[in-house]
mmCIF file of the N, C-alpha and C atoms, coordinates in Angstrom:
data_MODEL
# 
_entry.id   MODEL 
# 
loop_
_atom_site.group_PDB 
_atom_site.id 
_atom_site.type_symbol 
_atom_site.label_atom_id 
_atom_site.label_alt_id 
_atom_site.label_comp_id 
_atom_site.label_asym_id 
_atom_site.label_entity_id 
_atom_site.label_seq_id 
_atom_site.pdbx_PDB_ins_code 
_atom_site.Cartn_x 
_atom_site.Cartn_y 
_atom_site.Cartn_z 
_atom_site.occupancy 
_atom_site.B_iso_or_equiv 
_atom_site.pdbx_formal_charge 
_atom_site.auth_seq_id 
_atom_site.auth_comp_id 
_atom_site.auth_asym_id 
_atom_site.auth_atom_id 
_atom_site.pdbx_PDB_model_num 
ATOM 1   N N  . MET A 1 1  ? 0.614   -1.411  0.161   1.00 0.00 ? 1  MET A N  1 
ATOM 2   C CA . MET A 1 1  ? -0.348  0.506   0.087   1.00 0.00 ? 1  MET A CA 1 
ATOM 3   C C  . MET A 1 1  ? 0.564   1.326   0.278   1.00 0.00 ? 1  MET A C  1 
ATOM 4   N N  . SER A 1 2  ? 0.361   2.316   -1.045  1.00 0.00 ? 2  SER A N  1 
ATOM 5   C CA . SER A 1 2  ? 1.794   3.325   -0.830  1.00 0.00 ? 2  SER A CA 1 
ATOM 6   C C  . SER A 1 2  ? 1.182   4.363   -0.086  1.00 0.00 ? 2  SER A C  1 
ATOM 7   N N  . HIS A 1 3  ? 0.292   4.365   0.808   1.00 0.00 ? 3  HIS A N  1 
ATOM 8   C CA . HIS A 1 3  ? -0.443  5.290   1.306   1.00 0.00 ? 3  HIS A CA 1 
ATOM 9   C C  . HIS A 1 3  ? -0.403  4.369   3.140   1.00 0.00 ? 3  HIS A C  1 
ATOM 10  N N  . ILE A 1 4  ? 0.435   5.623   3.172   1.00 0.00 ? 4  ILE A N  1 
ATOM 11  C CA . ILE A 1 4  ? 0.334   5.768   5.135   1.00 0.00 ? 4  ILE A CA 1 
ATOM 12  C C  . ILE A 1 4  ? -0.360  5.190   6.447   1.00 0.00 ? 4  ILE A C  1 
ATOM 13  N N  . SER A 1 5  ? -0.973  6.703   6.137   1.00 0.00 ? 5  SER A N  1 
ATOM 14  C CA . SER A 1 5  ? -3.064  7.100   7.027   1.00 0.00 ? 5  SER A CA 1 
ATOM 15  C C  . SER A 1 5  ? -2.781  6.219   8.342   1.00 0.00 ? 5  SER A C  1 
ATOM 16  N N  . ALA A 1 6  ? -3.354  4.504   7.058   1.00 0.00 ? 6  ALA A N  1 
ATOM 17  C CA . ALA A 1 6  ? -3.288  3.013   8.029   1.00 0.00 ? 6  ALA A CA 1 
ATOM 18  C C  . ALA A 1 6  ? -2.608  3.202   8.630   1.00 0.00 ? 6  ALA A C  1 
ATOM 19  N N  . PHE A 1 7  ? -1.580  4.087   9.853   1.00 0.00 ? 7  PHE A N  1 
ATOM 20  C CA . PHE A 1 7  ? -0.462  3.041   10.643  1.00 0.00 ? 7  PHE A CA 1 
ATOM 21  C C  . PHE A 1 7  ? 0.002   4.093   10.746  1.00 0.00 ? 7  PHE A C  1 
ATOM 22  N N  . GLU A 1 8  ? 0.171   3.780   12.637  1.00 0.00 ? 8  GLU A N  1 
ATOM 23  C CA . GLU A 1 8  ? 0.898   5.179   13.378  1.00 0.00 ? 8  GLU A CA 1 
ATOM 24  C C  . GLU A 1 8  ? 2.571   3.890   13.400  1.00 0.00 ? 8  GLU A C  1 
ATOM 25  N N  . TYR A 1 9  ? 3.126   5.236   13.148  1.00 0.00 ? 9  TYR A N  1 
ATOM 26  C CA . TYR A 1 9  ? 4.901   4.616   13.812  1.00 0.00 ? 9  TYR A CA 1 
ATOM 27  C C  . TYR A 1 9  ? 5.241   4.803   15.080  1.00 0.00 ? 9  TYR A C  1 
ATOM 28  N N  . ASN A 1 10 ? 5.911   3.441   16.107  1.00 0.00 ? 10 ASN A N  1 
ATOM 29  C CA . ASN A 1 10 ? 5.992   4.153   17.579  1.00 0.00 ? 10 ASN A CA 1 
ATOM 30  C C  . ASN A 1 10 ? 7.464   3.932   17.367  1.00 0.00 ? 10 ASN A C  1 
ATOM 31  N N  . ILE A 1 11 ? 7.566   4.422   17.862  1.00 0.00 ? 11 ILE A N  1 
ATOM 32  C CA . ILE A 1 11 ? 9.087   4.988   17.535  1.00 0.00 ? 11 ILE A CA 1 
ATOM 33  C C  . ILE A 1 11 ? 10.359  3.915   18.490  1.00 0.00 ? 11 ILE A C  1 
ATOM 34  N N  . THR A 1 12 ? 9.033   4.282   20.072  1.00 0.00 ? 12 THR A N  1 
ATOM 35  C CA . THR A 1 12 ? 9.859   2.869   21.206  1.00 0.00 ? 12 THR A CA 1 
ATOM 36  C C  . THR A 1 12 ? 9.447   1.401   20.693  1.00 0.00 ? 12 THR A C  1 
ATOM 37  N N  . ILE A 1 13 ? 9.324   0.988   19.756  1.00 0.00 ? 13 ILE A N  1 
ATOM 38  C CA . ILE A 1 13 ? 9.328   0.028   19.148  1.00 0.00 ? 13 ILE A CA 1 
ATOM 39  C C  . ILE A 1 13 ? 9.389   -0.303  18.534  1.00 0.00 ? 13 ILE A C  1 
ATOM 40  N N  . ASN A 1 14 ? 9.922   0.851   17.528  1.00 0.00 ? 14 ASN A N  1 
ATOM 41  C CA . ASN A 1 14 ? 10.205  0.401   16.262  1.00 0.00 ? 14 ASN A CA 1 
ATOM 42  C C  . ASN A 1 14 ? 9.244   -0.023  15.232  1.00 0.00 ? 14 ASN A C  1 
ATOM 43  N N  . GLU A 1 15 ? 8.568   -0.019  15.249  1.00 0.00 ? 15 GLU A N  1 
ATOM 44  C CA . GLU A 1 15 ? 7.572   -1.412  14.852  1.00 0.00 ? 15 GLU A CA 1 
ATOM 45  C C  . GLU A 1 15 ? 6.083   0.621   14.123  1.00 0.00 ? 15 GLU A C  1 
ATOM 46  N N  . TYR A 1 16 ? 5.780   0.173   12.778  1.00 0.00 ? 16 TYR A N  1 
ATOM 47  C CA . TYR A 1 16 ? 4.197   0.538   12.585  1.00 0.00 ? 16 TYR A CA 1 
ATOM 48  C C  . TYR A 1 16 ? 2.958   -0.740  13.003  1.00 0.00 ? 16 TYR A C  1 
ATOM 49  N N  . ILE A 1 17 ? 2.469   0.298   13.977  1.00 0.00 ? 17 ILE A N  1 
ATOM 50  C CA . ILE A 1 17 ? 1.090   -0.330  14.112  1.00 0.00 ? 17 ILE A CA 1 
ATOM 51  C C  . ILE A 1 17 ? 0.073   0.005   13.900  1.00 0.00 ? 17 ILE A C  1 
ATOM 52  N N  . ILE A 1 18 ? -0.935  -0.718  12.962  1.00 0.00 ? 18 ILE A N  1 
ATOM 53  C CA . ILE A 1 18 ? -2.462  -0.281  12.751  1.00 0.00 ? 18 ILE A CA 1 
ATOM 54  C C  . ILE A 1 18 ? -3.720  -0.768  13.899  1.00 0.00 ? 18 ILE A C  1 
ATOM 55  N N  . ASP A 1 19 ? -4.720  0.564   13.479  1.00 0.00 ? 19 ASP A N  1 
ATOM 56  C CA . ASP A 1 19 ? -5.085  1.383   14.682  1.00 0.00 ? 19 ASP A CA 1 
ATOM 57  C C  . ASP A 1 19 ? -5.955  0.343   13.647  1.00 0.00 ? 19 ASP A C  1 
ATOM 58  N N  . ASP A 1 20 ? -6.461  -0.305  14.156  1.00 0.00 ? 20 ASP A N  1 
ATOM 59  C CA . ASP A 1 20 ? -7.834  -1.122  13.386  1.00 0.00 ? 20 ASP A CA 1 
ATOM 60  C C  . ASP A 1 20 ? -7.742  -2.791  14.838  1.00 0.00 ? 20 ASP A C  1 
ATOM 61  N N  . PRO A 1 21 ? -9.352  -3.302  15.165  1.00 0.00 ? 21 PRO A N  1 
ATOM 62  C CA . PRO A 1 21 ? -9.426  -4.563  15.926  1.00 0.00 ? 21 PRO A CA 1 
ATOM 63  C C  . PRO A 1 21 ? -8.997  -4.764  15.318  1.00 0.00 ? 21 PRO A C  1 
ATOM 64  N N  . LYS A 1 22 ? -8.050  -6.285  15.520  1.00 0.00 ? 22 LYS A N  1 
ATOM 65  C CA . LYS A 1 22 ? -8.479  -7.717  14.746  1.00 0.00 ? 22 LYS A CA 1 
ATOM 66  C C  . LYS A 1 22 ? -9.743  -8.629  14.461  1.00 0.00 ? 22 LYS A C  1 
ATOM 67  N N  . GLU A 1 23 ? -11.143 -8.365  14.385  1.00 0.00 ? 23 GLU A N  1 
ATOM 68  C CA . GLU A 1 23 ? -11.654 -8.811  13.959  1.00 0.00 ? 23 GLU A CA 1 
ATOM 69  C C  . GLU A 1 23 ? -11.500 -7.828  12.227  1.00 0.00 ? 23 GLU A C  1 
ATOM 70  N N  . GLY A 1 24 ? -11.183 -6.251  12.338  1.00 0.00 ? 24 GLY A N  1 
ATOM 71  C CA . GLY A 1 24 ? -12.021 -6.086  11.414  1.00 0.00 ? 24 GLY A CA 1 
ATOM 72  C C  . GLY A 1 24 ? -10.333 -6.332  10.637  1.00 0.00 ? 24 GLY A C  1 
ATOM 73  N N  . LEU A 1 25 ? -9.613  -6.110  11.187  1.00 0.00 ? 25 LEU A N  1 
ATOM 74  C CA . LEU A 1 25 ? -8.149  -7.446  9.933   1.00 0.00 ? 25 LEU A CA 1 
ATOM 75  C C  . LEU A 1 25 ? -8.002  -8.753  9.554   1.00 0.00 ? 25 LEU A C  1 
ATOM 76  N N  . GLU A 1 26 ? -9.274  -9.296  9.809   1.00 0.00 ? 26 GLU A N  1 
ATOM 77  C CA . GLU A 1 26 ? -10.095 -9.713  9.453   1.00 0.00 ? 26 GLU A CA 1 
ATOM 78  C C  . GLU A 1 26 ? -10.383 -10.600 8.006   1.00 0.00 ? 26 GLU A C  1 
ATOM 79  N N  . THR A 1 27 ? -11.362 -9.181  8.306   1.00 0.00 ? 27 THR A N  1 
ATOM 80  C CA . THR A 1 27 ? -12.115 -8.942  6.545   1.00 0.00 ? 27 THR A CA 1 
ATOM 81  C C  . THR A 1 27 ? -11.344 -8.335  5.748   1.00 0.00 ? 27 THR A C  1 
ATOM 82  N N  . VAL A 1 28 ? -9.796  -7.889  6.109   1.00 0.00 ? 28 VAL A N  1 
ATOM 83  C CA . VAL A 1 28 ? -9.509  -6.586  4.948   1.00 0.00 ? 28 VAL A CA 1 
ATOM 84  C C  . VAL A 1 28 ? -8.274  -8.375  3.699   1.00 0.00 ? 28 VAL A C  1 
ATOM 85  N N  . PRO A 1 29 ? -8.568  -7.810  2.236   1.00 0.00 ? 29 PRO A N  1 
ATOM 86  C CA . PRO A 1 29 ? -8.210  -8.288  1.791   1.00 0.00 ? 29 PRO A CA 1 
ATOM 87  C C  . PRO A 1 29 ? -7.029  -9.481  1.986   1.00 0.00 ? 29 PRO A C  1 
ATOM 88  N N  . GLY A 1 30 ? -6.750  -10.216 1.560   1.00 0.00 ? 30 GLY A N  1 
ATOM 89  C CA . GLY A 1 30 ? -4.867  -10.698 2.059   1.00 0.00 ? 30 GLY A CA 1 
ATOM 90  C C  . GLY A 1 30 ? -5.054  -11.635 0.422   1.00 0.00 ? 30 GLY A C  1 
ATOM 91  N N  . PHE A 1 31 ? -3.314  -12.383 0.925   1.00 0.00 ? 31 PHE A N  1 
ATOM 92  C CA . PHE A 1 31 ? -2.678  -13.478 0.126   1.00 0.00 ? 31 PHE A CA 1 
ATOM 93  C C  . PHE A 1 31 ? -1.705  -13.712 0.795   1.00 0.00 ? 31 PHE A C  1 
ATOM 94  N N  . ASP A 1 32 ? -1.325  -14.825 -0.325  1.00 0.00 ? 32 ASP A N  1 
ATOM 95  C CA . ASP A 1 32 ? -0.703  -16.466 0.318   1.00 0.00 ? 32 ASP A CA 1 
ATOM 96  C C  . ASP A 1 32 ? 0.101   -15.101 -0.167  1.00 0.00 ? 32 ASP A C  1 
ATOM 97  N N  . SER A 1 33 ? 1.530   -16.000 0.965   1.00 0.00 ? 33 SER A N  1 
ATOM 98  C CA . SER A 1 33 ? 2.576   -14.955 1.081   1.00 0.00 ? 33 SER A CA 1 
ATOM 99  C C  . SER A 1 33 ? 3.623   -15.235 -0.489  1.00 0.00 ? 33 SER A C  1 
ATOM 100 N N  . ASP A 1 34 ? 3.396   -16.938 -0.365  1.00 0.00 ? 34 ASP A N  1 
ATOM 101 C CA . ASP A 1 34 ? 4.402   -17.539 -1.805  1.00 0.00 ? 34 ASP A CA 1 
ATOM 102 C C  . ASP A 1 34 ? 3.408   -16.845 -3.205  1.00 0.00 ? 34 ASP A C  1 
ATOM 103 N N  . HIS A 1 35 ? 2.135   -16.277 -3.672  1.00 0.00 ? 35 HIS A N  1 
ATOM 104 C CA . HIS A 1 35 ? 1.708   -15.559 -4.631  1.00 0.00 ? 35 HIS A CA 1 
ATOM 105 C C  . HIS A 1 35 ? 1.230   -14.379 -4.184  1.00 0.00 ? 35 HIS A C  1 
ATOM 106 N N  . TRP A 1 36 ? 2.106   -12.807 -4.017  1.00 0.00 ? 36 TRP A N  1 
ATOM 107 C CA . TRP A 1 36 ? 1.556   -11.691 -3.394  1.00 0.00 ? 36 TRP A CA 1 
ATOM 108 C C  . TRP A 1 36 ? 0.796   -11.194 -5.376  1.00 0.00 ? 36 TRP A C  1 
ATOM 109 N N  . PRO A 1 37 ? 0.271   -10.266 -4.816  1.00 0.00 ? 37 PRO A N  1 
ATOM 110 C CA . PRO A 1 37 ? -0.239  -10.085 -5.693  1.00 0.00 ? 37 PRO A CA 1 
ATOM 111 C C  . PRO A 1 37 ? 0.492   -8.715  -6.681  1.00 0.00 ? 37 PRO A C  1 
ATOM 112 N N  . SER A 1 38 ? -0.661  -8.282  -8.004  1.00 0.00 ? 38 SER A N  1 
ATOM 113 C CA . SER A 1 38 ? -0.238  -7.224  -8.163  1.00 0.00 ? 38 SER A CA 1 
ATOM 114 C C  . SER A 1 38 ? -0.160  -5.830  -7.741  1.00 0.00 ? 38 SER A C  1 
ATOM 115 N N  . MET A 1 39 ? 1.332   -5.612  -7.229  1.00 0.00 ? 39 MET A N  1 
ATOM 116 C CA . MET A 1 39 ? 0.948   -3.855  -6.362  1.00 0.00 ? 39 MET A CA 1 
ATOM 117 C C  . MET A 1 39 ? 0.331   -2.803  -7.862  1.00 0.00 ? 39 MET A C  1 
ATOM 118 N N  . SER A 1 40 ? 0.480   -2.824  -9.361  1.00 0.00 ? 40 SER A N  1 
ATOM 119 C CA . SER A 1 40 ? 0.046   -2.272  -10.245 1.00 0.00 ? 40 SER A CA 1 
ATOM 120 C C  . SER A 1 40 ? -1.050  -2.019  -10.106 1.00 0.00 ? 40 SER A C  1 
ATOM 121 N N  . ASP A 1 41 ? -2.441  -3.248  -9.650  1.00 0.00 ? 41 ASP A N  1 
ATOM 122 C CA . ASP A 1 41 ? -3.413  -4.249  -9.658  1.00 0.00 ? 41 ASP A CA 1 
ATOM 123 C C  . ASP A 1 41 ? -4.285  -3.016  -9.006  1.00 0.00 ? 41 ASP A C  1 
ATOM 124 N N  . GLU A 1 42 ? -4.853  -1.439  -9.405  1.00 0.00 ? 42 GLU A N  1 
ATOM 125 C CA . GLU A 1 42 ? -5.957  -0.770  -9.075  1.00 0.00 ? 42 GLU A CA 1 
ATOM 126 C C  . GLU A 1 42 ? -7.293  -1.719  -8.362  1.00 0.00 ? 42 GLU A C  1 
ATOM 127 N N  . LYS A 1 43 ? -7.969  -2.634  -8.294  1.00 0.00 ? 43 LYS A N  1 
ATOM 128 C CA . LYS A 1 43 ? -8.759  -3.284  -8.320  1.00 0.00 ? 43 LYS A CA 1 
ATOM 129 C C  . LYS A 1 43 ? -8.336  -3.986  -6.477  1.00 0.00 ? 43 LYS A C  1 
ATOM 130 N N  . TRP A 1 44 ? -7.165  -4.323  -6.464  1.00 0.00 ? 44 TRP A N  1 
ATOM 131 C CA . TRP A 1 44 ? -6.963  -5.080  -5.590  1.00 0.00 ? 44 TRP A CA 1 
ATOM 132 C C  . TRP A 1 44 ? -6.391  -3.639  -5.144  1.00 0.00 ? 44 TRP A C  1 
ATOM 133 N N  . ASN A 1 45 ? -5.661  -2.876  -4.699  1.00 0.00 ? 45 ASN A N  1 
ATOM 134 C CA . ASN A 1 45 ? -5.797  -2.000  -4.088  1.00 0.00 ? 45 ASN A CA 1 
ATOM 135 C C  . ASN A 1 45 ? -6.632  -1.140  -3.715  1.00 0.00 ? 45 ASN A C  1 
ATOM 136 N N  . ARG A 1 46 ? -7.585  -1.032  -4.461  1.00 0.00 ? 46 ARG A N  1 
ATOM 137 C CA . ARG A 1 46 ? -8.848  -0.110  -4.285  1.00 0.00 ? 46 ARG A CA 1 
ATOM 138 C C  . ARG A 1 46 ? -9.257  -1.083  -3.522  1.00 0.00 ? 46 ARG A C  1 
ATOM 139 N N  . ASP A 1 47 ? -9.487  -2.412  -3.188  1.00 0.00 ? 47 ASP A N  1 
ATOM 140 C CA . ASP A 1 47 ? -10.462 -3.304  -2.322  1.00 0.00 ? 47 ASP A CA 1 
ATOM 141 C C  . ASP A 1 47 ? -9.310  -3.054  -1.457  1.00 0.00 ? 47 ASP A C  1 
ATOM 142 N N  . VAL A 1 48 ? -8.220  -2.915  -0.757  1.00 0.00 ? 48 VAL A N  1 
ATOM 143 C CA . VAL A 1 48 ? -7.405  -2.639  -0.151  1.00 0.00 ? 48 VAL A CA 1 
ATOM 144 C C  . VAL A 1 48 ? -7.821  -1.279  0.449   1.00 0.00 ? 48 VAL A C  1 
ATOM 145 N N  . TYR A 1 49 ? -7.633  -0.299  0.035   1.00 0.00 ? 49 TYR A N  1 
ATOM 146 C CA . TYR A 1 49 ? -8.367  0.930   1.015   1.00 0.00 ? 49 TYR A CA 1 
ATOM 147 C C  . TYR A 1 49 ? -9.357  0.661   1.727   1.00 0.00 ? 49 TYR A C  1 
ATOM 148 N N  . LYS A 1 50 ? -10.538 0.358   0.491   1.00 0.00 ? 50 LYS A N  1 
ATOM 149 C CA . LYS A 1 50 ? -11.955 0.679   1.030   1.00 0.00 ? 50 LYS A CA 1 
ATOM 150 C C  . LYS A 1 50 ? -12.374 -0.171  2.457   1.00 0.00 ? 50 LYS A C  1 
ATOM 151 N N  . SER A 1 51 ? -11.350 -1.548  2.039   1.00 0.00 ? 51 SER A N  1 
ATOM 152 C CA . SER A 1 51 ? -11.941 -2.075  3.185   1.00 0.00 ? 51 SER A CA 1 
ATOM 153 C C  . SER A 1 51 ? -11.220 -2.191  4.731   1.00 0.00 ? 51 SER A C  1 
ATOM 154 N N  . TYR A 1 52 ? -10.120 -0.379  4.487   1.00 0.00 ? 52 TYR A N  1 
ATOM 155 C CA . TYR A 1 52 ? -9.196  0.186   5.990   1.00 0.00 ? 52 TYR A CA 1 
ATOM 156 C C  . TYR A 1 52 ? -9.985  1.441   6.322   1.00 0.00 ? 52 TYR A C  1 
ATOM 157 N N  . GLY A 1 53 ? -11.369 1.942   4.994   1.00 0.00 ? 53 GLY A N  1 
ATOM 158 C CA . GLY A 1 53 ? -11.776 3.285   5.424   1.00 0.00 ? 53 GLY A CA 1 
ATOM 159 C C  . GLY A 1 53 ? -11.375 3.776   4.632   1.00 0.00 ? 53 GLY A C  1 
ATOM 160 N N  . ARG A 1 54 ? -10.345 3.676   4.595   1.00 0.00 ? 54 ARG A N  1 
ATOM 161 C CA . ARG A 1 54 ? -9.501  4.928   3.212   1.00 0.00 ? 54 ARG A CA 1 
ATOM 162 C C  . ARG A 1 54 ? -9.995  5.992   1.494   1.00 0.00 ? 54 ARG A C  1 
ATOM 163 N N  . SER A 1 55 ? -9.435  6.566   1.157   1.00 0.00 ? 55 SER A N  1 
ATOM 164 C CA . SER A 1 55 ? -9.361  6.747   -0.446  1.00 0.00 ? 55 SER A CA 1 
ATOM 165 C C  . SER A 1 55 ? -8.072  6.545   -0.575  1.00 0.00 ? 55 SER A C  1 
ATOM 166 N N  . PRO A 1 56 ? -8.461  5.833   -2.171  1.00 0.00 ? 56 PRO A N  1 
ATOM 167 C CA . PRO A 1 56 ? -6.812  5.970   -2.524  1.00 0.00 ? 56 PRO A CA 1 
ATOM 168 C C  . PRO A 1 56 ? -5.607  6.972   -2.841  1.00 0.00 ? 56 PRO A C  1 
ATOM 169 N N  . TYR A 1 57 ? -5.447  7.316   -2.715  1.00 0.00 ? 57 TYR A N  1 
ATOM 170 C CA . TYR A 1 57 ? -3.924  8.355   -2.770  1.00 0.00 ? 57 TYR A CA 1 
ATOM 171 C C  . TYR A 1 57 ? -3.910  9.302   -3.625  1.00 0.00 ? 57 TYR A C  1 
ATOM 172 N N  . TRP A 1 58 ? -4.415  8.309   -5.275  1.00 0.00 ? 58 TRP A N  1 
ATOM 173 C CA . TRP A 1 58 ? -4.509  8.433   -6.099  1.00 0.00 ? 58 TRP A CA 1 
ATOM 174 C C  . TRP A 1 58 ? -6.191  9.817   -6.914  1.00 0.00 ? 58 TRP A C  1 
ATOM 175 N N  . GLU A 1 59 ? -6.511  9.123   -5.945  1.00 0.00 ? 59 GLU A N  1 
ATOM 176 C CA . GLU A 1 59 ? -7.955  10.167  -5.604  1.00 0.00 ? 59 GLU A CA 1 
ATOM 177 C C  . GLU A 1 59 ? -8.142  11.448  -5.038  1.00 0.00 ? 59 GLU A C  1 
# 
C-alpha cells in the first residue's frame, strides 16, 4: 500500500501499528505469501483502501 495513513509509527518499539481491531483485520483482502498480488492491480488496491475506510492516494 502506498498510503501509510492507516499506520501509526511507534518509535519506542520501532514498528508501525495498524489502528484497527483484530476482527477488522480478519476481513481485509489478503494473499498467500508465496503468491503476492500485483501492486499495480488497481482493483486489488481499491479493495484494500476500502477495507481500511480510506480513499486511494491517487484520488
